[in-house]
C-alpha positions as CSV (number, residue, x, y, z in Angstrom):
1,X,13.8,12.3,-13.2
2,X,11.1,10.2,-11.5
3,X,9.9,11.3,-8.0
4,X,11.6,9.6,-5.0
5,X,10.0,8.0,-2.0
6,X,7.6,10.1,0.1
7,X,9.1,11.6,3.2
8,X,7.8,10.7,6.7
9,X,6.1,14.2,6.8
10,X,4.4,13.6,3.4
11,X,3.1,10.2,4.5
12,X,1.7,11.7,7.8
13,X,-0.3,14.2,5.7
14,X,-2.2,11.4,3.9
15,X,-5.7,11.4,5.5
16,X,-7.7,9.9,2.7
17,X,-8.5,6.3,3.0
18,X,-5.6,4.3,1.6
19,X,-4.8,0.7,0.7
20,X,-1.1,-0.2,0.4
21,X,-0.2,-3.5,-1.3
22,X,3.4,-4.6,-1.6
23,X,4.8,-7.8,-3.2
24,X,6.8,-10.0,-0.9
25,X,9.5,-10.3,-3.5
26,X,9.8,-6.5,-4.0
27,X,13.4,-5.6,-4.7
28,X,13.2,-1.8,-5.1
29,X,12.8,-1.5,-1.3
30,X,12.3,-3.7,1.7
31,X,8.7,-4.9,1.6
32,X,8.4,-5.6,5.3
33,X,9.8,-2.2,6.2
34,X,7.4,-0.5,3.7
35,X,4.4,-2.1,5.2
36,X,5.6,-1.3,8.8
37,X,6.3,2.3,7.7
38,X,2.8,2.7,6.2
39,X,1.2,1.4,9.4
40,X,3.3,3.7,11.5
41,X,2.9,6.9,9.5
42,X,-0.2,7.1,7.3
43,X,-3.3,8.3,9.3
44,X,-5.7,7.4,6.6
45,X,-4.4,3.9,6.2
46,X,-7.1,1.3,5.9
47,X,-4.9,-1.7,5.1
48,X,-1.2,-2.3,4.3
49,X,-0.2,-5.8,3.4
50,X,2.3,-7.9,1.5
51,X,1.0,-10.1,-1.3
52,X,2.6,-13.6,-1.5
53,X,4.3,-14.7,-4.7
54,X,4.6,-11.2,-6.1
55,X,7.2,-8.6,-6.6
56,X,7.0,-5.0,-7.9
57,X,4.4,-5.9,-10.6
58,X,1.6,-7.1,-8.4
59,X,-1.1,-6.8,-11.1
60,X,0.9,-9.0,-13.5
61,X,2.2,-11.5,-11.0
62,X,-0.9,-12.0,-8.9
63,X,-3.8,-10.3,-10.8
64,X,-6.7,-12.1,-9.2
65,X,-5.4,-11.6,-5.7
66,X,-4.5,-7.9,-6.2
67,X,-7.8,-7.2,-8.1
68,X,-9.8,-8.8,-5.3
69,X,-8.1,-6.7,-2.6
70,X,-8.5,-3.5,-4.6
71,X,-12.1,-4.1,-5.4
72,X,-12.9,-5.0,-1.8
73,X,-11.2,-1.7,-0.7
74,X,-13.1,0.3,-3.3
75,X,-16.5,-1.2,-2.5
76,X,-16.2,-0.7,1.3
77,X,-17.4,2.7,2.5
78,X,-14.5,4.4,4.3
79,X,-14.7,7.2,6.9
80,X,-12.1,9.8,6.3
81,X,-10.0,10.9,9.2
82,X,-10.7,14.3,10.7
């Protein structure tokens, strides 16, 4: 059985720099609520955004946009939370 969504407590323990990208047409969960939850709970969050014109398969639906966001995140030095 695949793992379920992370609990609030699990999200609060993520202190490493994190990028969260969600497609605006996501159907597995509410994309706006997922982005808001990430902003509210993840201490290490660098960015959480919805990508336009994409659903659950971001890299297939918006490969250039998703890759640009990921590469920008990976190439920017991040300071980890204490």
